[in-house]
N, C-alpha and C positions, 0 to 999 in steps of 0.2 A: 960406434955410432948406430947403435940398437934404437929403431925408433917403435919398436914394440913395447919395449919397458917403460916408454915416457907415456903410452896412451893409457887413459883410466879404464879400467874393467867395471862395467855397469851390468847388472842383472837383465835378461830379457824381460821376465815377469817382474809385476809388482806385488806387493804382499796383500793390497786389498781386492784382488781378483779371487773369484769363487766359482766353482761350475755351475751352471744353472741346473742341471739335472740333480745335484747334490741336494737340494732343498725342496722334498715333496711337499705339497700342500692341497689345499681342499679344491683350490682352482684347477690344478692339473688332475685330480680325480673326477672333477666334474666335466672337465674336457675329455678325459679318458670315456667316461660313461657316455657321453655326448656322441663321441665318433665311433663307439661300439654301436650305438643306436642307429646312428646313420649308415653304418656300414650292412648292419642286418637289413635295414630298409632297402639299401641298393642291390644288396644280392637278392630279396625277394622281387625286385623289378626286373632283375636279369632273369630269374627262373620263369616269370610270366613272359617275358619277351621270347625267350627261347621256345616255351610251349607255343605261342603265336607263330613264330617261324617255322616250327616243324608242322604246325597245320596248314599254314600257306604253302610249304613244300608240298605236302600231301596232296593239297588240292592242285596244284601245280602239275603234277606226276599223273594225277588221274585225269586231268584235263589232255594232257600229252597223250596219254594211253588211249583215251576216247577218240582222239582226233586221228591217231594212227589207225585204229580199228575201222573208224568210218572212211577213211581213205582206202583202206585195204578192201572194204565192203563194195565201196564204189568201182574199184578196179575189177573187182570179180564180177561184179553185175554186169560191167561193160565188157568182158571177155578179154580184157588185157592180162593175161597170165604171165606174159612175159616180163611186163612191168611190175606186177606184183611178186614174182618170183626173185626178181632183182633187188627188191626192196626186203 
């Protein structure tokens, strides 16, 4: 009473299938070149954005430094050395 011997065996893959990457063509080459160009463009934009970010960060640091110096100067002029010392 073996049921396994009565079932037909069928292959999982059919003979007509072919891997997509196995057929290189001009369309893939053109697409690859297009993607490389787009990648280079995006890398350039990222570099520009990083430079802008660094400039803005430097400006923010300078403003913070100036603000601290002005606050310390006001406290020194007002004679509040204890508050100035604590900062």
